[in-house]
Structures are given as structure tokens and as C-alpha cells.
N, C-alpha and C positions, 0 to 999 in steps of 0.2 A: 335126526329125528331121539332125542332125550328121553329114555325108557327108564324107570327105577319100578319094579315089580317086584311084588312083595308076595310070599310062599311060606306055608306053614304055619298057618292059624287052624282054630278047631271047637272042638269042644272038649273038656277035660275035668274030671272032679279036682275038688280042692285038696291042697298038697301035692297035686300030678305037676308036670312039666311039657313044656316046648318050647319046640326051636322054630323062632320066625327067621329067614332070610329074605336078602333085597339084591337082587341081581339087577347091578349099572348098566348102560350100554347110550353109547350115541354121543357122545364126550370126553374130553379127555382131564386127566386128572379125577379120575371117579371115583376111588375113593380116600380123596383128600382127606377130607371131610366129613364125615356122616351122620344123621342123628336117627333116635325112633320116635315117633309122639303114637300118641292114643287120646282115640274120644271115646267115652263109654255114653251113655247113652241118657239125656239130660244135662249132659258135662261139656264143659269147654273143651278143647284140646289143653294138652299140657304134654310136656318136652318127660322124654323115659330117660333117655340116654343119649348119649354122644361119645365118637371117637375121632381125634384127630389125627394129623396127618403124621403124627409121630408116635401115634400107636394108643396117645392117654386119653383115656376114660373119665367122662361122668357120668352121673348118674340122679337121678330125682330121688330123696330121703323114703319116698313112697318105696321105692325099689331095690334100696341097696342092700347088699348081701344078697338077694336072691334071685337077682338080669345080669347078664353079663354081655356086654358087646364087644366082637367082633369083627376084624376083617381078613378075608383072606384077598389081596391085589390082584392075585393072580389070575383068579376069577373072579375079580372085580364084585363081589359078592361081600354082605355085610351080614352080621348072624344078628341074631339075639337070643341066649340062651334064656329060657324062664323057669326055676324053680321055685318052688312052695307058692305055687298060683293058688289065692282065695278069690272068692268070687267080686270083690272090687276092681278086681285086675282086666275085667269083661271089660271088652272094649275093639274097638279098629285100631290096631296100629298101624303106621303111617311111616313110612322111613322118607325122609330127605336130602337131599345133597347140600352141597355149600353155595348150588347156585339156584336155590330154593326153588327145586323140584322137587317133584312131589311123587309117590307112589300112589296106584288106585286103594291099598289098603288092604289089610286081612282081619277079619275076625276073629277073636279069642274071645271062648265065654268060659266061665267056670263055675259050676256048680255042687 
């Protein structure tokens, strides 16, 4: 059974940091290509960051220079380090794998 389990969300003041984790299990090539999406209240889901099998990463313009995506293949886990958070970053954050499996999401609230 494929599982993507996000953790690390929470409430933080503007300017603060959080690190999200996404632990993958139940399929091969678990960290070949992974991404983070988010959906804020009343907004459409949007891509935030992605990392390929070669370790190359891409970011939405709105988070460039503040967010960093990384992965630990040994732990089958992908991370999203979020710095300099602002209220516009408040959203439910989801991880997704290359096979379009999604996690349940983790809430990030910036006040």
C-alpha cells in the first residue's frame, strides 16, 4: 500500500521557519521525483517545489530563496525547509510522488 505521510506543520509567526517531512512507503523508486504542493483557504492548489531523481530542484517564484526541497533516499523521505515565512504561505501542504500519489496534507499557519 502506497503511503505518503507529511509531518512538521504548525503555527509560526511571520519571519519564522518550519521544516516539513514526507515519508514514503509501499512502492519502488520512492524518492525518484517528489514534489510539494499547497492549498490556501479559498485558493487553488499550487506547486511549491519539486526535486528530481538527479537531485535537481525547482521552485515556485513565490518561494524561491526562502524554501529548500531536499531528500534522503536512505530514509525514503523528502523535506521542505521553509524560512522567512509570511502569512501568504499559510496553507495545507501536500507531498506527491511521480506516480501521482498524494499525502493527507499538513497545515501551516503563519500569523
